[in-house]
N, C-alpha and C positions, 0 to 999 in steps of 0.2 A: 226598476219600475220607481223612481226617483219619487216625479210627479204626483204618481201613481196613490202612492203611497200614504205623503206629504197630504196631497187631499183627505184623502178619504181619510186620516189620523184628524185632521179637522175637523168633518164634517159630523165624527162618531162625536169629539169635545166638544161641538154645541145641540146638537140633536137633540128634538123633543119630544118627538112623535116612537124615538125607538134607543132602546141601551145595551151596550152589554155588561150580561154578568159576570162578573169578576171571578167571584169566586167559583162558578159553572164551570169557566175555562180550566184553572187551577187544579178538581175534580175532571172534568177529561182528559187533561194530559198527563193524568193519576195512570185514567185507563190505560189508554195507547199504550202505557209504558208496562199497567202491571199483563195484558192482555194478547202483549204480544203483535199488538195490529201493524204488520207488515203495508206498508205503500205499496196496490197496486203495478202489476205489469202494463209498459203499453200494450194497449189491447188490439192482438192482429189475427185474431178470429172476423173481424168483418170491413179491416181498415184493405184493402190495397197498396200493395209493401213490394215492390219488384227491388230495390235495393237505389236507386241513381234518381236521375233529372226529375223519371216522371212521376214518382215520387212526390217528390215537392210537387211540383202540381196539382196529383191530386188530393196534396194537404190541402193547395193553398181553395183550391174550389171549397173542398169539407167548410173548409171553417169560414170561406165567404157564407157559406148557408149552414153556417148551424145557430140556429138560436127559433124562437117559438115556436112547440112541438109540441103545445098543447091545445086541444081541440074544443071548441064550445061547449061539444059534448061528446057522453061517449060512441055515444052513435054514426060523428065523426071521425071521430079516429085515426089516422096515416098508417095502415100497416103495410108491409111488406112479407115475404115468404123468399127467406134466406133458406136454398135446403131443406131441408125437415120445419124451420124453426121460424117463428112469425115473433117478427123482429118491426117492433114502433122507435118513436122519438130518434134520439140521435143515433144510435143502434142500424137504424131502418133508414139513414139518409148515408154512413156511416159504405150499410152493406151495396143500398141499390145503384152507389156509382163507380162502386169495385165493381160492379155486374153487369154495368155499361161501357164501360174498360174490358173487363175481359172481351165483354158481346164488342171490342170491334170500334164503339163511340170514337171519337176522337175529343173525348171532354180533354184531354191535359194537353191542348192545342191550343194557345194563346188565339187565332184565329176565325173555330170553331165557335169560342164560348163569346166573341163582340158578332154574331151575327145569330147567337140563342136564340129560338123563339120560344114563344110559352108555351106551344104544343107540343114542342120535341123536350123540354122541361118537363110537360106532366109526362109525356110517352117512358123518361127516361127513370118516374123518378117510380111511377107504377103504382101497385097496387091497387087499396081500396082507401077510403075515404081523400082526402086532403091537404094539405097540409097550408097553417096561414101563409097570408103576406105570396103568394106565388106570384103576382107580378113583380114584385120588388126582388122578389128569389131572380128571375127573369134580367131584370136593372142592372143586378148588382155583378151578373156573371157576364152582360154584356160589358157594363164599364170598364171590371177587370182585365178583358182578354185587354179590350181597347189601349188602358195604360199597358201593359203591360207590351203588347206591340210599340208600343210610342217611347218606349225606355227602356226597355229590358230585351230589345231585339224577341218579344215573344216567351224570354224563360224566368218562368217564374224563380229557376234556382238561380237568375240575374240579377235577382233582385235581394235573395237571400247572401249573393254572395255582395253584391255593395252595401251590404249592411257591415262587411268587415268582423263577423265573426262574435256581435252584441246583437243581445235583446232589445237593451234601450233602443239602436240604431234601428233594426228592422223591423221595432213597433213606429218608431215612429215617420222610418219609412210608410209603410203604409196607413200609416194612418194623413197621412201630408199628401200621396198621392192616389189615394183610392179612398173614395169620399167613405165609402159603408162600415168602413175601419174605423172612422172619426168618432171614435167613442163617446165624449168632451158631455158634461149638461154644467149648470151653473147654478150653485147655490146660493142666495141670500147673498148679490152680486159676487162672489168669486167662484172662477175654472174646478172644479172639480174633473180628473181624467181618470177615467176605466181600464177602458184602451180593452178590453173581454175575447175580442176575439182574434186581434192580434197577441195578444198575449199566447192566447192557444194555441194559435200556429205557431210561436218559439218549441211552445213545450212540445208537439204530438213528432215537429223535428228534432227534436231532443230524445223524446222516446222510438221514434218513428229510425233513425240511425242510430242510436246508444251514444247517441254524443258525440260520435265525430262525422265526419264529412260536413252535411250542411245542416247537423244536426248539435256542430260545434261549439258549444255557447262559454266564451271569458266570465257575465257575468250571469250564468241558468238562477243563478241562488236572489239574482230582483225579483224576476218576476212576484207577484204577488197571487192571490187569490182570480179568480176569473168568476166575475162579480155575474151569476147571473138569477136561476130565482129558485134552482134547488138549493140550495146547499145554502143562503135564510131558511128553508124551509128542514133542512135537517139540523145547526143552529135554532135555530130554537125551540123542534121538539128535544133536542138535548140543555134547555134550558138556559143556553148560552145567550142569546135575542132572543130581550123583550119588548114588543108591543105596549104602547099604551090602550088603550081600553077600544077607545075608535077607532084605532086601528086595524085592531085585531076583528072586532068585529066588519071593518071592510072585507081581509081577507079571510075569515072564515065562510062569510054570504058568497066568496066570491066574488065580487064589485073589483073589475077594474080601477089597475092605476094609474094613474096620466104618464106617459112615457117622461122625467123632468119636472115630475111632479117636487116637493119635498121630503114626503113620505118615499116615494119610490129611491132618489137618490141619497134617503139616508139609510135605513133597508141595505145597499148596493157597498154607498161605504163601509155600515159595521158592519159588515159583513168579513173587507177587506181587514177591516181593523179587527176583527172579532179573530181572524186566520193568523193576523199576521201577531198577537200576542199567542195563540199556542202554540206559535214554531219558539217562539220567547220562551215559555215552558217548557214544555219538552228539550229545549238546553237543556235548560237548568238542571234537568230531568239527568241531563247524560244523555240525550236520545237526540240529537239534532237531525231531522228535518227539513228541509226547504220549501217554503211556502205553498207554493204549488203540489209538490208531494201528497200536503197535506190537506190542499183543495181531491188530491187524487183521493186520497181514503175518503173527505166529507161525500164525495160525492157516490163515492162507489157504494156506501151507507144510504142514501137516499135512492138506493133502484130496491134496495128493500123495503116491505109492506109496514111494516113499525113505522116508519120513519115520514109514511103519509099518510100519518090520523089526521095528521090537516092539512086543504092546504096551499100551495103556493101562491103567494103573490101573481096575480095576473099582469101584469102591460103589455099589448100590444107593442112589439119595436123589434127591429132590425138589430139590435145589437145584443143582443140573451135569448 
């Protein structure tokens, strides 16, 4: 993702509200090495993974909906029951889609997605509370179904195969053909590329297929961090990201940031740059990891209560 990294570094270099603490990056890199922190395996507990084309379709549906899980209040939080567990957020989404497929709902068929209704999606997700932006989620799946039918004979695997084993090609194809994956902003007159969900799709394919078949990419090392709202929260806790006083106050008071605003773009761009700096620091210490693997480590840390002492920034968007 050369354009993603290039534009992120540019924004990071001229940011006024967000800066990166390079000393904290050095300290965290050393800590990762000293504590022997491992890259978490791709989670198979909640994901549908039968090892074939249906898994590719499932992952594309999952990553089409992989955004904006935070509730306006704890009382409205969306949760489901999966076995004996109560799940919320991303894992609830992964598990609810798995349950639907295993119950015979044809979520992996493009024809079904193209005609999916609001009521049907709400029933599929189930649980209590409700995910934000439900109408957008339905439109996204409808568009995805139509694109797959028109361009790839209804097969998500066809889209992946058209990328020829390249994450850059696959992310570009998704952004070009499916508008909801076109995660691009403008900052001081320059386009800034993020492609968060398109990149996650590549990483999920790699994880689910263990780097083989539809998960085999010759340029998997080019994936950047997936700029969302959890990673900045973790990086701020680690004192790697520093916000100016006005921005810090807004985030701590849970005042929403407008999607595409300078502050929001700076947070996301500096997240990508900081993770790349961590990757470089680890390489110098003899522990080479790829940026998406550093992302997985940070995201998993973000599930711990210690890293939730300060709020994450709040932006209503379909992109993350």
